[in-house]
C-alpha positions in Angstrom: 74.2 -84.4 51.3 71.7 -81.5 51.6 72.6 -78.0 50.8 71.5 -77.0 54.3 74.7 -78.6 55.6 76.6 -75.6 54.1 74.2 -72.9 55.3 74.6 -71.2 58.6 77.1 -69.0 60.4 80.3 -69.6 58.6 83.6 -67.7 58.5 84.3 -65.7 55.4 88.0 -66.0 55.6 90.4 -68.0 53.5 90.2 -70.9 56.0 86.4 -71.2 55.8 84.8 -74.6 56.3 82.1 -73.8 53.7 82.4 -75.5 50.3 80.8 -72.5 48.5 83.3 -70.0 50.0 86.2 -72.4 49.4 85.5 -72.6 45.7 84.8 -68.9 45.5 88.6 -68.4 45.3 89.8 -68.7 41.7 93.1 -70.3 42.5 91.3 -73.1 44.5 89.2 -73.8 41.4 92.4 -74.0 39.4 93.7 -76.6 41.8 90.5 -78.6 41.6 90.8 -78.5 37.8 94.4 -79.7 38.0 93.3 -82.6 40.2 90.6 -83.7 37.8 93.1 -85.8 35.9 94.1 -87.7 39.0 96.3 -87.7 42.1 99.1 -85.2 42.2 101.9 -84.2 44.5 102.1 -80.5 45.6 105.2 -80.0 43.4 103.3 -81.1 40.3 100.5 -78.7 41.1 103.0 -75.9 41.7 104.5 -76.6 38.2 101.1 -77.0 36.5 99.7 -73.7 37.9 102.9 -71.6 38.2 102.1 -70.8 41.8 104.4 -70.8 44.8 104.5 -73.9 47.0 103.2 -72.0 50.1 100.3 -70.7 48.1 99.4 -74.2 46.8 99.8 -75.7 50.3 97.5 -73.0 51.8 94.8 -73.5 49.2 95.1 -77.3 49.5 94.7 -77.0 53.2 91.4 -75.1 52.8 90.2 -77.6 50.1 91.1 -80.5 52.5 89.2 -78.9 55.4 86.0 -78.7 53.4 86.5 -82.2 52.1 87.0 -81.4 48.4 90.4 -83.0 48.3 92.0 -86.0 50.1 95.6 -86.3 51.0 97.7 -89.4 51.5 101.4 -89.7 52.4 103.8 -91.6 50.2 107.1 -91.4 51.9 107.9 -87.7 52.3 105.5 -86.6 49.6 101.9 -85.7 50.1 99.6 -86.8 47.2 96.3 -85.0 46.7 93.2 -86.2 44.9 89.8 -84.7 44.2 86.8 -85.8 46.2 84.0 -84.6 43.8 81.1 -86.0 46.0 81.4 -82.9 48.2 80.5 -80.8 45.1 77.1 -82.5 44.8 75.2 -79.8 46.9 76.7 -77.1 44.6 75.7 -79.0 41.5 72.1 -79.5 42.9 71.9 -75.8 43.7 73.1 -74.8 40.3 70.7 -77.2 38.5 67.8 -74.9 39.4 69.5 -72.0 37.6 70.5 -74.2 34.7 66.8 -75.1 34.3 65.8 -71.4 34.4 68.4 -70.6 31.7 67.3 -73.4 29.5 63.6 -72.3 29.9 64.6 -68.8 28.8 66.6 -70.0 25.9 63.6 -72.2 24.8 61.3 -69.1 24.9 63.8 -67.2 22.8 64.0 -70.0 20.3 60.2 -70.2 20.1 60.0 -66.4 19.6 62.6 -66.6 16.8 60.7 -69.4 15.1 57.5 -67.4 15.3 59.3 -64.4 13.7 60.7 -66.6 11.0 57.2 -68.1 10.2 55.7 -64.5 10.1 58.4 -63.5 7.6 57.7 -66.5 5.4 54.0 -65.6 5.3 54.6 -62.1 4.1 
């Protein structure tokens, strides 16, 4: 899924349909982290994160709207699971920066080795 799908005129509110804005909220990232281990009911997420049920439900609604989590009904319970495929554009975008950081660290390492070699020669 190309990153351009997330670019454009988007709302900047808590109910945004933009993946980048949705994960900008720290509590939503905590919920995603809680779902890494597998499917959970809202009550389990509430207990794991010490958040109120209305807060968790609000954040889950936003995450569901952008497609980062899926919900299925099991009786009266709603079970949520992570859909990490929707994070792919973010991962692709961050990969450019990761490469830049690695290039800089490689240059620092080269410089330190050069300094070490100069010190050994003296």
